[in-house]
N, CA, C and O atoms as a printed pandas DataFrame, in Angstrom:
     atom_number atom_name residue_name chain_id  residue_number  x_coord  y_coord  z_coord
0              1         N          MET        A               1    0.717   74.663   13.344
1              2        CA          MET        A               1    0.253   75.591   14.135
2              3         C          MET        A               1   -1.101   75.478   13.979
3              4         O          MET        A               1   -1.605   75.274   12.875
4              5         N          ILE        A               2   -1.798   75.604   15.085
5              6        CA          ILE        A               2   -3.485   75.776   14.941
6              7         C          ILE        A               2   -3.708   77.212   14.610
7              8         O          ILE        A               2   -3.172   78.103   15.270
8              9         N          GLU        A               3   -4.585   77.477   13.474
9             10        CA          GLU        A               3   -5.243   78.644   13.061
10            11         C          GLU        A               3   -6.750   78.794   13.779
11            12         O          GLU        A               3   -7.574   77.899   13.588
12            13         N          TYR        A               4   -7.073   79.904   14.578
13            14        CA          TYR        A               4   -8.230   79.827   14.962
14            15         C          TYR        A               4   -8.719   81.251   14.129
15            16         O          TYR        A               4   -8.158   82.347   14.137
16            17         N          SER        A               5   -9.939   80.844   13.427
17            18        CA          SER        A               5  -10.304   81.988   12.602
18            19         C          SER        A               5  -12.003   82.130   12.815
19            20         O          SER        A               5  -12.633   81.097   13.039
20            21         N          PHE        A               6  -12.585   83.193   12.751
21            22        CA          PHE        A               6  -14.032   83.150   12.817
22            23         C          PHE        A               6  -14.722   84.092   11.857
23            24         O          PHE        A               6  -14.109   85.091   11.480
24            25         N          ARG        A               7  -15.925   83.856   11.442
25            26        CA          ARG        A               7  -16.818   84.827   10.385
26            27         C          ARG        A               7  -17.965   84.929   11.330
27            28         O          ARG        A               7  -18.092   84.163   12.286
28            29         N          ALA        A               8  -19.006   86.129   10.977
29            30        CA          ALA        A               8  -20.074   86.099   11.646
30            31         C          ALA        A               8  -21.149   86.751   10.507
31            32         O          ALA        A               8  -20.926   87.639    9.684
32            33         N          TRP        A               9  -22.223   86.094   10.722
33            34        CA          TRP        A               9  -23.473   86.818    9.740
34            35         C          TRP        A               9  -24.097   87.563   10.500
35            36         O          TRP        A               9  -24.662   87.157   11.516
36            37         N          HIS        A              10  -24.079   89.090   10.007
37            38        CA          HIS        A              10  -24.384   89.941   10.902
38            39         C          HIS        A              10  -25.839   90.101   10.530
39            40         O          HIS        A              10  -26.079   90.357    9.350
40            41         N          LYS        A              11  -26.896   89.976   11.425
41            42        CA          LYS        A              11  -28.499   90.209   11.010
42            43         C          LYS        A              11  -28.849   91.572   11.051
43            44         O          LYS        A              11  -29.418   92.010   12.051
44            45         N          GLY        A              12  -28.577   92.320   10.069
45            46        CA          GLY        A              12  -28.602   93.756   10.019
46            47         C          GLY        A              12  -29.995   94.304    9.959
47            48         O          GLY        A              12  -30.760   93.567    9.336
48            49         N          GLU        A              13  -30.544   95.427   10.451
49            50        CA          GLU        A              13  -31.669   96.163   10.084
50            51         C          GLU        A              13  -31.478   97.268    9.478
51            52         O          GLU        A              13  -30.609   98.017    9.926
52            53         N          PRO        A              14  -32.207   97.640    8.352
53            54        CA          PRO        A              14  -33.453   97.032    8.073
54            55         C          PRO        A              14  -33.080   95.701    7.329
55            56         O          PRO        A              14  -31.899   95.551    7.017
56            57         N          PRO        A              15  -34.010   94.701    7.011
57            58        CA          PRO        A              15  -33.842   93.957    6.196
58            59         C          PRO        A              15  -33.232   94.303    4.925
59            60         O          PRO        A              15  -33.551   95.252    4.208
60            61         N          GLY        A              16  -32.160   93.286    4.677
61            62        CA          GLY        A              16  -31.494   93.678    3.273
62            63         C          GLY        A              16  -30.083   94.240    3.831
63            64         O          GLY        A              16  -29.216   94.437    2.980
64            65         N          CYS        A              17  -29.835   94.462    4.919
65            66        CA          CYS        A              17  -28.892   95.051    5.393
66            67         C          CYS        A              17  -27.758   94.227    6.092
67            68         O          CYS        A              17  -26.800   94.709    6.697
68            69         N          SER        A              18  -28.058   92.785    5.885
69            70        CA          SER        A              18  -27.321   91.946    6.510
70            71         C          SER        A              18  -26.055   91.526    5.778
71            72         O          SER        A              18  -26.073   91.505    4.547
72            73         N          GLN        A              19  -24.949   91.187    6.453
73            74        CA          GLN        A              19  -23.760   90.988    5.687
74            75         C          GLN        A              19  -22.810   89.931    6.459
75            76         O          GLN        A              19  -22.905   89.775    7.676
76            77         N          MET        A              20  -21.985   89.293    5.746
77            78        CA          MET        A              20  -21.093   88.313    6.359
78            79         C          MET        A              20  -19.718   89.067    6.628
79            80         O          MET        A              20  -18.941   89.499    5.777
80            81         N          LEU        A              21  -19.610   89.119    7.910
81            82        CA          LEU        A              21  -18.250   89.822    8.367
82            83         C          LEU        A              21  -16.910   88.677    8.853
83            84         O          LEU        A              21  -16.982   87.643    9.518
84            85         N          TYR        A              22  -15.744   89.341    8.229
85            86        CA          TYR        A              22  -14.671   88.356    8.490
86            87         C          TYR        A              22  -13.557   89.147    9.607
87            88         O          TYR        A              22  -13.310   90.352    9.554
88            89         N          GLU        A              23  -13.019   88.288   10.507
89            90        CA          GLU        A              23  -12.272   88.970   11.267
90            91         C          GLU        A              23  -11.102   89.942   10.748
91            92         O          GLU        A              23  -10.577   89.465    9.742
92            93         N          ASN        A              24  -10.599   91.047   11.106
93            94        CA          ASN        A              24   -9.158   91.542   10.934
94            95         C          ASN        A              24   -8.231   90.943   11.838
95            96         O          ASN        A              24   -7.068   90.838   11.448
96            97         N          TYR        A              25   -8.568   90.488   13.096
97            98        CA          TYR        A              25   -7.681   89.980   14.142
98            99         C          TYR        A              25   -8.220   88.927   14.761
99           100         O          TYR        A              25   -9.450   88.946   14.749
100          101         N          SER        A              26   -7.698   87.958   15.331
101          102        CA          SER        A              26   -8.352   87.133   16.139
102          103         C          SER        A              26   -8.967   87.020   17.477
103          104         O          SER        A              26   -8.307   87.110   18.512
104          105         N          GLY        A              27  -10.460   86.787   17.432
105          106        CA          GLY        A              27  -11.141   87.281   18.680
106          107         C          GLY        A              27  -12.011   88.589   18.077
107          108         O          GLY        A              27  -12.978   88.930   18.758
108          109         N          GLU        A              28  -11.782   89.213   17.060
109          110        CA          GLU        A              28  -12.542   90.372   16.808
110          111         C          GLU        A              28  -14.017   90.079   16.760
111          112         O          GLU        A              28  -14.781   91.024   16.955
112          113         N          VAL        A              29  -14.501   88.898   16.526
113          114        CA          VAL        A              29  -16.179   88.679   16.247
114          115         C          VAL        A              29  -16.277   88.533   17.664
115          116         O          VAL        A              29  -17.267   89.200   17.964
116          117         N          PHE        A              30  -15.751   87.979   18.807
117          118        CA          PHE        A              30  -16.533   87.992   20.027
118          119         C          PHE        A              30  -16.537   89.187   20.612
119          120         O          PHE        A              30  -17.183   89.280   21.656
120          121         N          ALA        A              31  -15.797   90.433   20.076
121          122        CA          ALA        A              31  -15.897   91.791   20.552
122          123         C          ALA        A              31  -17.051   92.387   19.941
123          124         O          ALA        A              31  -17.745   93.220   20.525
124          125         N          TRP        A              32  -17.274   91.968   18.751
125          126        CA          TRP        A              32  -18.791   92.323   18.176
126          127         C          TRP        A              32  -19.856   91.739   18.947
127          128         O          TRP        A              32  -20.897   92.381   19.088
128          129         N          LEU        A              33  -19.733   90.676   19.429
129          130        CA          LEU        A              33  -20.835   89.984   20.002
130          131         C          LEU        A              33  -20.955   90.510   21.582
131          132         O          LEU        A              33  -22.023   90.425   22.188
132          133         N          HIS        A              34  -19.870   91.008   22.123
133          134        CA          HIS        A              34  -20.078   91.358   23.437
134          135         C          HIS        A              34  -20.492   93.034   23.395
135          136         O          HIS        A              34  -20.730   93.683   24.414
136          137         N          GLN        A              35  -20.521   93.519   22.178
137          138        CA          GLN        A              35  -20.999   95.020   21.898
138          139         C          GLN        A              35  -22.661   94.607   21.666
139          140         O          GLN        A              35  -23.464   95.538   21.599
140          141         N          GLY        A              36  -23.054   93.468   21.570
141          142        CA          GLY        A              36  -24.696   93.555   21.544
142          143         C          GLY        A              36  -25.018   93.290   20.187
143          144         O          GLY        A              36  -26.192   93.015   19.943
144          145         N          GLN        A              37  -24.220   93.320   19.286
145          146        CA          GLN        A              37  -24.327   93.237   17.670
146          147         C          GLN        A              37  -25.268   91.596   17.539
147          148         O          GLN        A              37  -25.006   90.636   18.264
148          149         N          PRO        A              38  -26.218   91.592   16.603
149          150        CA          PRO        A              38  -26.855   90.298   16.184
150          151         C          PRO        A              38  -26.088   89.524   15.399
151          152         O          PRO        A              38  -26.091   89.778   14.195
152          153         N          LEU        A              39  -25.326   88.496   15.867
153          154        CA          LEU        A              39  -24.272   87.825   14.855
154          155         C          LEU        A              39  -24.764   86.302   15.165
155          156         O          LEU        A              39  -25.364   85.964   16.185
156          157         N          ARG        A              40  -24.382   85.421   14.054
157          158        CA          ARG        A              40  -24.435   84.066   13.987
158          159         C          ARG        A              40  -22.873   83.712   13.797
159          160         O          ARG        A              40  -22.410   83.813   12.661
160          161         N          ILE        A              41  -22.127   83.342   14.748
161          162        CA          ILE        A              41  -20.657   82.921   14.582
162          163         C          ILE        A              41  -20.382   81.584   14.102
163          164         O          ILE        A              41  -20.894   80.585   14.606
164          165         N          MET        A              42  -19.426   81.560   12.946
165          166        CA          MET        A              42  -18.977   80.310   12.455
166          167         C          MET        A              42  -17.430   80.175   12.530
167          168         O          MET        A              42  -16.683   81.092   12.189
168          169         N          HIS        A              43  -17.005   78.999   12.987
169          170        CA          HIS        A              43  -15.386   79.017   12.863
170          171         C          HIS        A              43  -14.913   78.130   11.766
171          172         O          HIS        A              43  -15.518   77.170   11.290
172          173         N          PHE        A              44  -13.756   78.586   11.437
173          174        CA          PHE        A              44  -12.876   77.866   10.380
174          175         C          PHE        A              44  -12.563   76.292   11.019
175          176         O          PHE        A              44  -12.181   76.021   12.158
176          177         N          ILE        A              45  -12.791   75.576   10.147
177          178        CA          ILE        A              45  -12.669   74.128   10.398
178          179         C          ILE        A              45  -11.357   73.448   10.260
179          180         O          ILE        A              45  -11.327   72.239   10.488
180          181         N          GLY        A              46  -10.169   74.121    9.884
181          182        CA          GLY        A              46   -8.926   74.090    9.998
182          183         C          GLY        A              46   -8.173   73.470    8.704
183          184         O          GLY        A              46   -7.060   72.948    8.756
184          185         N          THR        A              47   -9.003   73.621    7.471
185          186        CA          THR        A              47   -8.475   73.188    6.181
186          187         C          THR        A              47   -8.848   74.098    5.419
187          188         O          THR        A              47   -9.588   74.954    5.903
188          189         N          CYS        A              48   -8.418   74.210    3.865
189          190        CA          CYS        A              48   -8.877   75.105    2.901
190          191         C          CYS        A              48   -9.599   74.240    1.785
191          192         O          CYS        A              48   -9.354   73.036    1.873
192          193         N          ASP        A              49  -10.365   74.586    0.847
193          194        CA          ASP        A              49  -10.771   73.840   -0.276
194          195         C          ASP        A              49   -9.608   73.682   -1.309
195          196         O          ASP        A              49   -8.477   74.096   -1.054
196          197         N          LYS        A              50   -9.917   73.096   -2.433
197          198        CA          LYS        A              50   -9.089   72.983   -3.512
198          199         C          LYS        A              50   -8.721   74.521   -4.196
199          200         O          LYS        A              50   -7.777   74.700   -4.965
200          201         N          ASN        A              51   -9.443   75.325   -3.855
201          202        CA          ASN        A              51   -9.085   76.544   -4.283
202          203         C          ASN        A              51   -8.538   77.570   -3.329
203          204         O          ASN        A              51   -8.591   78.798   -3.400
204          205         N          GLU        A              52   -7.918   76.667   -2.281
205          206        CA          GLU        A              52   -7.311   77.512   -1.001
206          207         C          GLU        A              52   -8.186   78.508   -0.336
207          208         O          GLU        A              52   -7.700   79.489    0.228
208          209         N          LYS        A              53   -9.650   78.252   -0.392
209          210        CA          LYS        A              53  -10.411   79.095    0.306
210          211         C          LYS        A              53  -10.805   78.667    1.582
211          212         O          LYS        A              53  -11.182   77.500    1.688
212          213         N          LYS        A              54  -10.784   79.543    2.778
213          214        CA          LYS        A              54  -11.070   78.726    3.929
214          215         C          LYS        A              54  -12.251   77.927    3.916
215          216         O          LYS        A              54  -13.060   78.137    3.012
216          217         N          ILE        A              55  -12.490   77.037    4.776
217          218        CA          ILE        A              55  -13.818   76.286    4.824
218          219         C          ILE        A              55  -14.165   76.481    6.219
219          220         O          ILE        A              55  -13.346   76.169    7.084
220          221         N          TYR        A              56  -15.552   77.073    6.596
221          222        CA          TYR        A              56  -15.886   77.407    7.714
222          223         C          TYR        A              56  -17.177   76.664    7.920
223          224         O          TYR        A              56  -17.816   76.335    6.920
224          225         N          ARG        A              57  -17.610   76.375    9.087
225          226        CA          ARG        A              57  -18.843   75.870    9.759
226          227         C          ARG        A              57  -19.888   76.451    8.681
227          228         O          ARG        A              57  -19.682   77.578    8.231
228          229         N          CYS        A              58  -21.012   75.702    8.253
229          230        CA          CYS        A              58  -22.093   76.459    7.571
230          231         C          CYS        A              58  -21.839   76.416    5.902
231          232         O          CYS        A              58  -22.705   76.360    5.029
232          233         N          ASP        A              59  -20.463   76.457    5.749
233          234        CA          ASP        A              59  -20.022   76.541    4.149
234          235         C          ASP        A              59  -20.895   75.270    3.387
235          236         O          ASP        A              59  -21.074   74.159    3.887
236          237         N          ILE        A              60  -21.347   75.689    2.166
237          238        CA          ILE        A              60  -21.910   74.554    1.475
238          239         C          ILE        A              60  -20.746   74.155    0.590
239          240         O          ILE        A              60  -19.998   75.069    0.241
240          241         N          VAL        A              61  -20.505   73.028    0.212
241          242        CA          VAL        A              61  -19.453   72.540   -0.539
242          243         C          VAL        A              61  -19.942   71.528   -1.396
243          244         O          VAL        A              61  -21.019   70.947   -1.256
244          245         N          CYS        A              62  -19.056   71.327   -2.348
245          246        CA          CYS        A              62  -19.279   70.104   -3.376
246          247         C          CYS        A              62  -18.030   69.503   -3.895
247          248         O          CYS        A              62  -17.045   70.221   -4.067
248          249         N          GLY        A              63  -18.001   68.318   -4.141
249          250        CA          GLY        A              63  -16.818   67.454   -4.825
250          251         C          GLY        A              63  -17.021   66.143   -4.958
251          252         O          GLY        A              63  -18.188   65.767   -4.849
252          253         N          TYR        A              64  -15.935   65.099   -5.230
253          254        CA          TYR        A              64  -16.199   63.863   -5.472
254          255         C          TYR        A              64  -15.048   63.284   -4.460
255          256         O          TYR        A              64  -13.979   62.906   -4.939
256          257         N          PRO        A              65  -15.254   63.230   -3.255
257          258        CA          PRO        A              65  -14.123   62.775   -2.092
258          259         C          PRO        A              65  -13.828   61.318   -2.047
259          260         O          PRO        A              65  -12.695   60.881   -1.845
260          261         N          TYR        A              66  -14.820   60.622   -2.230
261          262        CA          TYR        A              66  -14.560   59.137   -2.028
262          263         C          TYR        A              66  -14.949   58.280   -3.160
263          264         O          TYR        A              66  -14.069   57.725   -3.817
264          265         N          SER        A              67  -16.100   58.140   -3.421
265          266        CA          SER        A              67  -16.745   56.923   -4.367
266          267         C          SER        A              67  -16.570   57.536   -5.871
267          268         O          SER        A              67  -16.643   56.749   -6.815
268          269         N          GLY        A              68  -16.324   59.021   -6.131
269          270        CA          GLY        A              68  -16.283   59.394   -7.448
270          271         C          GLY        A              68  -17.617   59.876   -7.501
271          272         O          GLY        A              68  -17.821   60.316   -8.633
272          273         N          GLU        A              69  -18.538   59.977   -6.828
273          274        CA          GLU        A              69  -20.060   60.330   -6.876
274          275         C          GLU        A              69  -20.191   61.855   -6.481
275          276         O          GLU        A              69  -19.761   62.162   -5.369
276          277         N          LEU        A              70  -20.678   62.732   -7.187
277          278        CA          LEU        A              70  -20.558   64.295   -6.881
278          279         C          LEU        A              70  -21.320   64.201   -5.385
279          280         O          LEU        A              70  -22.328   63.518   -5.207
280          281         N          ILE        A              71  -20.796   64.846   -4.543
281          282        CA          ILE        A              71  -21.612   65.268   -3.108
282          283         C          ILE        A              71  -21.579   66.693   -2.836
283          284         O          ILE        A              71  -20.553   67.365   -2.728
284          285         N          ILE        A              72  -22.803   67.117   -2.731
285          286        CA          ILE        A              72  -22.934   68.563   -2.152
286          287         C          ILE        A              72  -23.636   68.620   -0.961
287          288         O          ILE        A              72  -24.772   68.157   -0.862
288          289         N          GLY        A              73  -22.962   69.228    0.080
289          290        CA          GLY        A              73  -23.624   69.336    1.217
290          291         C          GLY        A              73  -23.265   70.504    2.036
291          292         O          GLY        A              73  -22.740   71.435    1.424
292          293         N          MET        A              74  -23.472   70.655    3.489
293          294        CA          MET        A              74  -23.026   71.819    4.288
294          295         C          MET        A              74  -22.321   71.196    5.376
295          296         O          MET        A              74  -22.699   70.155    5.914
296          297         N          ILE        A              75  -21.245   71.875    5.709
297          298        CA          ILE        A              75  -20.270   71.831    6.820
298          299         C          ILE        A              75  -21.025   71.909    8.059
299          300         O          ILE        A              75  -21.991   72.669    8.142
300          301         N          ASP        A              76  -20.626   71.123    9.101
301          302        CA          ASP        A              76  -21.054   71.406   10.307
302          303         C          ASP        A              76  -20.011   70.629   11.285
303          304         O          ASP        A              76  -19.361   69.662   10.888
304          305         N          MET        A              77  -19.922   71.129   12.554
305          306        CA          MET        A              77  -18.936   70.586   13.427
306          307         C          MET        A              77  -19.511   70.011   14.606
307          308         O          MET        A              77  -20.389   70.679   15.151
308          309         N          HIS        A              78  -19.195   68.896   15.119
309          310        CA          HIS        A              78  -19.770   68.495   16.353
310          311         C          HIS        A              78  -18.538   68.198   17.390
311          312         O          HIS        A              78  -17.356   68.205   17.046
312          313         N          LEU        A              79  -19.025   67.927   18.768
313          314        CA          LEU        A              79  -18.018   67.876   19.862
314          315         C          LEU        A              79  -17.453   66.595   19.837
315          316         O          LEU        A              79  -16.243   66.427   19.990
316          317         N          ILE        A              80  -18.469   65.425   19.604
317          318        CA          ILE        A              80  -17.810   64.238   19.671
318          319         C          ILE        A              80  -17.590   63.625   18.419
319          320         O          ILE        A              80  -16.610   62.884   18.341
320          321         N          MET        A              81  -18.525   63.833   17.113
321          322        CA          MET        A              81  -18.372   63.389   15.910
322          323         C          MET        A              81  -17.340   63.835   15.081
323          324         O          MET        A              81  -16.772   63.173   14.213
324          325         N          GLY        A              82  -17.079   65.274   15.474
325          326        CA          GLY        A              82  -15.972   65.911   14.410
326          327         C          GLY        A              82  -16.799   66.680   13.272
327          328         O          GLY        A              82  -17.919   67.146   13.484
328          329         N          ILE        A              83  -16.283   66.745   12.320
329          330        CA          ILE        A              83  -16.723   67.184   11.045
330          331         C          ILE        A              83  -17.765   66.493   10.323
331          332         O          ILE        A              83  -17.668   65.298   10.043
332          333         N          GLY        A              84  -18.825   67.254    9.993
333          334        CA          GLY        A              84  -19.937   66.353    9.315
334          335         C          GLY        A              84  -20.478   67.127    7.986
335          336         O          GLY        A              84  -20.550   68.354    7.912
336          337         N          LEU        A              85  -20.764   66.426    7.182
337          338        CA          LEU        A              85  -21.313   66.977    5.782
338          339         C          LEU        A              85  -22.834   66.624    5.622
339          340         O          LEU        A              85  -23.143   65.443    5.465
340          341         N          TYR        A              86  -23.721   67.526    5.654
341          342        CA          TYR        A              86  -25.284   67.449    5.530
342          343         C          TYR        A              86  -25.705   67.832    4.501
343          344         O          TYR        A              86  -25.268   68.848    3.961
344          345         N          ASN        A              87  -26.744   67.025    3.955
345          346        CA          ASN        A              87  -27.519   67.096    2.806
346          347         C          ASN        A              87  -28.785   68.315    3.180
347          348         O          ASN        A              87  -29.024   68.559    4.363
348          349         N          LYS        A              88  -29.496   68.986    2.139
349          350        CA          LYS        A              88  -30.337   69.746    2.280
350          351         C          LYS        A              88  -31.730   69.353    3.230
351          352         O          LYS        A              88  -32.539   70.222    3.557
352          353         N          SER        A              89  -31.861   68.027    3.583
353          354        CA          SER        A              89  -32.727   67.732    4.518
354          355         C          SER        A              89  -32.234   67.574    5.802
355          356         O          SER        A              89  -33.039   67.150    6.631
356          357         N          GLY        A              90  -30.754   67.886    6.280
357          358        CA          GLY        A              90  -30.278   67.667    7.323
358          359         C          GLY        A              90  -29.762   66.360    7.898
359          360         O          GLY        A              90  -29.417   66.139    9.059
360          361         N          LYS        A              91  -29.777   65.537    6.855
361          362        CA          LYS        A              91  -28.981   64.093    6.952
362          363         C          LYS        A              91  -27.857   64.115    6.728
363          364         O          LYS        A              91  -27.501   64.830    5.792
364          365         N          ILE        A              92  -26.911   63.410    7.423
365          366        CA          ILE        A              92  -25.713   63.280    7.276
366          367         C          ILE        A              92  -25.216   62.804    6.087
367          368         O          ILE        A              92  -26.018   61.916    5.795
368          369         N          VAL        A              93  -24.396   62.850    5.236
369          370        CA          VAL        A              93  -23.902   62.321    4.100
370          371         C          VAL        A              93  -23.147   61.024    4.428
371          372         O          VAL        A              93  -22.131   61.268    5.080
372          373         N          ASP        A              94  -23.326   59.784    4.187
373          374        CA          ASP        A              94  -22.824   58.446    4.391
374          375         C          ASP        A              94  -21.350   58.671    4.441
375          376         O          ASP        A              94  -20.652   58.424    5.425
376          377         N          GLU        A              95  -20.867   59.231    3.142
377          378        CA          GLU        A              95  -19.225   59.264    2.924
378          379         C          GLU        A              95  -18.579   59.812    4.253
379          380         O          GLU        A              95  -17.504   59.398    4.688
380          381         N          PHE        A              96  -19.361   60.805    4.866
381          382        CA          PHE        A              96  -18.520   61.301    6.167
382          383         C          PHE        A              96  -18.993   60.763    7.468
383          384         O          PHE        A              96  -18.835   61.363    8.531
384          385         N          ASN        A              97  -19.613   59.543    7.340
385          386        CA          ASN        A              97  -20.272   59.290    8.814
386          387         C          ASN        A              97  -19.350   58.199    9.709
387          388         O          ASN        A              97  -19.821   57.573   10.658
388          389         N          TYR        A              98  -18.062   58.087    9.281
389          390        CA          TYR        A              98  -17.250   57.374    9.963
390          391         C          TYR        A              98  -15.988   58.210   10.423
391          392         O          TYR        A              98  -15.361   58.943    9.659
392          393         N          MET        A              99  -15.637   57.986   11.983
393          394        CA          MET        A              99  -14.576   59.155   12.155
394          395         C          MET        A              99  -13.182   58.989   11.177
395          396         O          MET        A              99  -12.467   59.911   10.783
396          397         N          GLN        A             100  -13.067   57.979   10.992
397          398        CA          GLN        A             100  -11.561   57.493   10.298
398          399         C          GLN        A             100  -11.628   58.553    8.841
399          400         O          GLN        A             100  -10.695   59.254    8.451
400          401         N          ARG        A             101  -12.794   58.454    8.290
401          402        CA          ARG        A             101  -13.003   59.403    7.053
402          403         C          ARG        A             101  -13.406   61.026    7.506
403          404         O          ARG        A             101  -13.025   61.945    6.780
404          405         N          ILE        A             102  -13.914   61.207    8.304
405          406        CA          ILE        A             102  -14.137   62.503    8.709
406          407         C          ILE        A             102  -12.984   63.469    8.854
407          408         O          ILE        A             102  -13.038   64.622    8.428
408          409         N          PHE        A             103  -11.834   62.898    9.533
409          410        CA          PHE        A             103  -10.474   63.451    9.697
410          411         C          PHE        A             103   -9.579   63.240    8.522
411          412         O          PHE        A             103   -8.458   63.748    8.484
412          413         N          HIS        A             104   -9.933   62.691    7.814
413          414        CA          HIS        A             104   -9.178   62.298    6.370
414          415         C          HIS        A             104   -9.040   63.744    5.444
415          416         O          HIS        A             104   -9.532   63.925    4.331
416          417         N          TRP        A             105   -8.324   64.593    6.142
417          418        CA          TRP        A             105   -8.068   65.925    5.517
418          419         C          TRP        A             105   -7.926   66.207    4.135
419          420         O          TRP        A             105   -8.545   67.141    3.626
420          421         N          PRO        A             106   -6.934   65.259    3.291
421          422        CA          PRO        A             106   -6.770   65.308    2.043
422          423         C          PRO        A             106   -8.073   65.137    1.027
423          424         O          PRO        A             106   -8.246   65.742   -0.031
424          425         N          ASP        A             107   -8.751   64.368    1.503
425          426        CA          ASP        A             107  -10.222   64.225    0.873
426          427         C          ASP        A             107  -11.076   65.499    0.897
427          428         O          ASP        A             107  -11.695   65.888   -0.093
428          429         N          LEU        A             108  -11.077   66.260    2.327
429          430        CA          LEU        A             108  -11.623   67.523    2.406
430          431         C          LEU        A             108  -11.305   68.396    1.611
431          432         O          LEU        A             108  -12.129   69.121    1.053
432          433         N          CYS        A             109   -9.897   68.463    1.420
433          434        CA          CYS        A             109   -9.274   69.621    0.638
434          435         C          CYS        A             109   -9.780   69.518   -0.750
435          436         O          CYS        A             109   -9.897   70.557   -1.401
436          437         N          GLN        A             110  -10.094   68.371   -1.274
437          438        CA          GLN        A             110  -10.658   68.119   -2.703
438          439         C          GLN        A             110  -12.036   68.814   -3.018
439          440         O          GLN        A             110  -12.504   68.900   -4.153
440          441         N          LEU        A             111  -12.677   69.339   -1.779
441          442        CA          LEU        A             111  -14.010   69.768   -2.173
442          443         C          LEU        A             111  -13.715   71.268   -2.333
443          444         O          LEU        A             111  -12.699   71.880   -2.004
444          445         N          GLU        A             112  -14.904   71.743   -2.948
445          446        CA          GLU        A             112  -15.178   73.204   -3.261
446          447         C          GLU        A             112  -16.129   73.957   -2.559
447          448         O          GLU        A             112  -17.283   73.528   -2.555
448          449         N          VAL        A             113  -15.869   74.998   -1.964
449          450        CA          VAL        A             113  -16.727   75.898   -1.378
450          451         C          VAL        A             113  -17.622   76.517   -2.288
451          452         O          VAL        A             113  -17.125   77.319   -3.078
452          453         N          LEU        A             114  -19.098   76.261   -2.346
453          454        CA          LEU        A             114  -19.818   76.975   -3.244
454          455         C          LEU        A             114  -20.555   78.368   -2.600
455          456         O          LEU        A             114  -20.980   79.346   -3.214
456          457         N          GLY        A             115  -20.548   78.124   -1.287
457          458        CA          GLY        A             115  -21.030   79.584   -0.481
458          459         C          GLY        A             115  -21.764   79.110    0.907
459          460         O          GLY        A             115  -21.315   78.147    1.528
460          461         N          ASN        A             116  -22.798   79.758    1.316
461          462        CA          ASN        A             116  -23.435   79.629    2.335
462          463         C          ASN        A             116  -24.870   80.121    2.411
463          464         O          ASN        A             116  -25.236   81.068    1.715
464          465         N          PRO        A             117  -25.738   79.453    3.298
465          466        CA          PRO        A             117  -27.113   79.501    3.033
466          467         C          PRO        A             117  -27.745   80.960    3.304
467          468         O          PRO        A             117  -28.918   81.239    3.057
468          469         N          TRP        A             118  -26.747   81.896    3.877
469          470        CA          TRP        A             118  -27.363   83.285    3.959
470          471         C          TRP        A             118  -26.993   84.107    2.990
471          472         O          TRP        A             118  -27.680   85.114    2.821
472          473         N          GLU        A             119  -25.736   83.856    2.065
473          474        CA          GLU        A             119  -25.503   84.758    0.939
474          475         C          GLU        A             119  -25.887   84.101   -0.234
475          476         O          GLU        A             119  -26.053   84.730   -1.279
476          477         N          ASN        A             120  -26.057   82.782   -0.145
477          478        CA          ASN        A             120  -26.480   81.849   -1.530
478          479         C          ASN        A             120  -27.799   81.190   -1.369
479          480         O          ASN        A             120  -27.879   80.001   -1.678
480          481         N          PRO        A             121  -28.943   81.874   -0.880
481          482        CA          PRO        A             121  -30.064   81.040   -0.762
482          483         C          PRO        A             121  -30.490   80.218   -1.820
483          484         O          PRO        A             121  -31.275   79.304   -1.567
484          485         N          GLU        A             122  -29.998   80.449   -3.239
485          486        CA          GLU        A             122  -30.341   79.870   -4.283
486          487         C          GLU        A             122  -30.025   78.474   -4.480
487          488         O          GLU        A             122  -30.660   77.714   -5.212
488          489         N          LEU        A             123  -28.825   78.122   -3.660
489          490        CA          LEU        A             123  -28.586   76.719   -3.366
490          491         C          LEU        A             123  -29.166   75.631   -2.771
491          492         O          LEU        A             123  -28.828   74.457   -2.919
492          493         N          GLY        A             124  -30.354   76.210   -1.861
493          494        CA          GLY        A             124  -31.321   75.543   -1.372
494          495         C          GLY        A             124  -31.393   74.917   -0.009
495          496         O          GLY        A             124  -32.346   74.259    0.410
496          497         N          PHE        A             125  -30.334   75.178    0.609
497          498        CA          PHE        A             125  -29.808   74.725    2.014
498          499         C          PHE        A             125  -30.542   75.746    3.015
499          500         O          PHE        A             125  -30.346   76.961    3.031
500          501         N          PRO        A             126  -31.501   74.970    3.921
501          502        CA          PRO        A             126  -31.910   75.905    5.005
502          503         C          PRO        A             126  -30.915   76.580    5.977
503          504         O          PRO        A             126  -29.804   76.119    6.238
504          505         N          ILE        A             127  -31.427   77.715    6.480
505          506        CA          ILE        A             127  -30.482   78.449    7.537
506          507         C          ILE        A             127  -30.352   77.700    8.427
507          508         O          ILE        A             127  -31.444   77.294    8.823
508          509         N          PRO        A             128  -29.069   77.091    9.241
509          510        CA          PRO        A             128  -29.047   76.106   10.333
510          511         C          PRO        A             128  -29.434   76.794   11.563
511          512         O          PRO        A             128  -29.254   77.994   11.768
512          513         N          GLU        A             129  -30.092   75.787   12.540
513          514        CA          GLU        A             129  -30.370   76.462   13.850
514          515         C          GLU        A             129  -29.407   76.966   14.804
515          516         O          GLU        A             129  -28.316   76.419   14.642
516          517         N          GLU        A             130  -29.420   77.717   15.636
517          518        CA          GLU        A             130  -28.202   78.142   16.253
518          519         C          GLU        A             130  -27.762   77.075   17.345
519          520         O          GLU        A             130  -28.595   76.360   17.902
520          521         N          GLY        A             131  -26.486   77.013   17.600
521          522        CA          GLY        A             131  -25.896   76.002   18.252
522          523         C          GLY        A             131  -24.621   75.401   17.699
523          524         O          GLY        A             131  -24.070   74.471   18.289
């Protein structure tokens, strides 16, 4: 069964009042958006990390998925390409560059979520552009 789940970064005012919001029920984040709340919505990619934590778009993850080399990157999703893992410069990490590897879920499940660019700026990843 496909699970649809979303979270949203709420750009609170005054500065310092921002927070990550998680849905209590499916579609709740869209009700918040309809209310005019300043949100950045991210969706669950359909799998969890090695600690059973849901992986969302814009999560920063690390692991040794293919070559045994440590990879750290930010998860992004694209309509045509699928799931990609990007470094701090916004370049796709080669190991996730091919469709057959992108959808190899067991390897994605070996990653570990470190955080996201809003709550963990110390990880050094830029805030992604809207879209």
